Legacy VTK file of the C-alpha trace (Angstrom):
# vtk DataFile Version 3.0
C-alpha trace
ASCII
DATASET POLYDATA
POINTS 113 float
-0.503 9.123 10.940
2.019 10.051 8.242
0.993 10.107 4.550
3.088 6.977 4.019
1.303 5.010 6.738
-1.798 4.023 4.676
0.455 2.584 1.980
2.408 0.708 4.599
-0.762 -0.602 6.215
-2.232 -1.739 2.910
-0.271 -4.932 2.698
0.778 -7.879 4.740
4.244 -9.266 4.466
4.670 -12.838 5.597
8.082 -14.430 5.931
8.393 -18.193 5.651
11.506 -19.898 6.930
11.792 -22.846 4.610
14.697 -23.805 2.448
14.124 -23.831 -1.280
16.210 -25.409 -4.009
16.334 -22.180 -6.020
16.853 -18.527 -5.242
14.929 -16.725 -7.990
11.815 -14.706 -7.324
8.518 -16.176 -8.488
7.422 -14.796 -11.876
5.795 -11.371 -11.645
6.826 -10.848 -8.012
8.902 -7.990 -6.651
9.625 -6.408 -3.302
7.267 -3.814 -1.912
8.749 -0.361 -2.589
8.609 0.645 1.096
10.404 -2.330 2.657
13.795 -3.910 2.141
14.308 -7.622 1.744
16.429 -9.675 4.106
19.672 -10.718 2.408
19.695 -14.224 0.895
15.908 -14.513 0.628
13.739 -14.806 -2.477
10.029 -14.315 -3.120
8.173 -17.606 -3.452
4.670 -16.152 -3.994
3.003 -12.749 -4.127
-0.804 -13.006 -4.120
-2.779 -9.751 -4.332
-6.378 -9.388 -3.168
-8.196 -6.353 -4.553
-10.316 -5.918 -1.422
-9.871 -7.519 1.975
-9.040 -6.502 5.530
-6.169 -6.934 7.957
-5.925 -6.114 11.656
-2.723 -4.410 12.817
-1.447 -4.141 16.379
-1.045 -0.405 17.053
-0.099 -0.326 20.733
-0.644 -2.120 24.006
-3.799 -4.094 23.400
-4.972 -1.776 20.620
-5.744 -2.900 17.105
-6.495 -1.151 13.830
-8.535 -2.918 11.162
-7.717 -1.655 7.673
-9.675 -2.494 4.519
-8.454 -2.258 0.948
-6.002 -3.871 -1.418
-3.820 -6.499 0.271
-0.465 -7.506 -1.154
1.071 -10.545 0.491
4.754 -11.207 -0.205
6.013 -14.606 0.902
9.773 -14.944 1.272
11.828 -18.116 1.525
15.431 -18.379 2.537
17.911 -19.342 -0.179
19.279 -22.895 -0.082
22.426 -23.313 1.994
21.828 -20.107 3.969
21.734 -19.909 7.758
18.274 -18.928 8.949
18.161 -15.553 10.722
16.545 -15.265 14.123
13.051 -13.800 14.498
14.539 -10.702 16.089
16.820 -10.160 13.062
13.805 -10.288 10.749
11.832 -7.898 12.966
14.749 -5.466 13.224
15.058 -5.513 9.419
11.405 -4.409 9.113
11.722 -1.857 11.937
14.788 -0.304 10.277
13.056 -0.175 6.891
9.983 1.481 8.421
11.983 4.122 10.315
14.179 4.782 7.248
11.095 5.977 5.318
9.913 8.169 8.186
7.536 5.735 9.850
7.487 4.564 13.423
6.863 1.249 15.106
4.129 1.725 17.676
2.834 -1.756 18.412
4.552 -4.924 19.527
3.232 -7.966 21.303
4.821 -9.461 24.430
7.408 -11.279 22.274
8.495 -8.088 20.508
6.671 -8.983 17.276
5.434 -6.138 15.096
LINES 1 114
113 0 1 2 3 4 5 6 7 8 9 10 11 12 13 14 15 16 17 18 19 20 21 22 23 24 25 26 27 28 29 30 31 32 33 34 35 36 37 38 39 40 41 42 43 44 45 46 47 48 49 50 51 52 53 54 55 56 57 58 59 60 61 62 63 64 65 66 67 68 69 70 71 72 73 74 75 76 77 78 79 80 81 82 83 84 85 86 87 88 89 90 91 92 93 94 95 96 97 98 99 100 101 102 103 104 105 106 107 108 109 110 111 112
């Protein structure tokens, strides 16, 4: 596991595909420093939990439960924008992860991270 992996595993990023009437980020919200945002999306909410857990898929049928601070960033697509496919969103995250030296080791049968 690279030194960057714990930071990457310490948050959950959830993407919502709903159209909003505005395209500004919610007050106090910003992108996680390790991942890039999909073009034409804005942050609608960014709750942080000081201590919680999340289970990550790490390979075929294997899971890793991580405890600690959880940052959840919820994105919404800007009004009037064509919604990207699920695979486009997943490739965006895969590219961001590999760009910082990480690797994608777990996907489900649908190719989800």
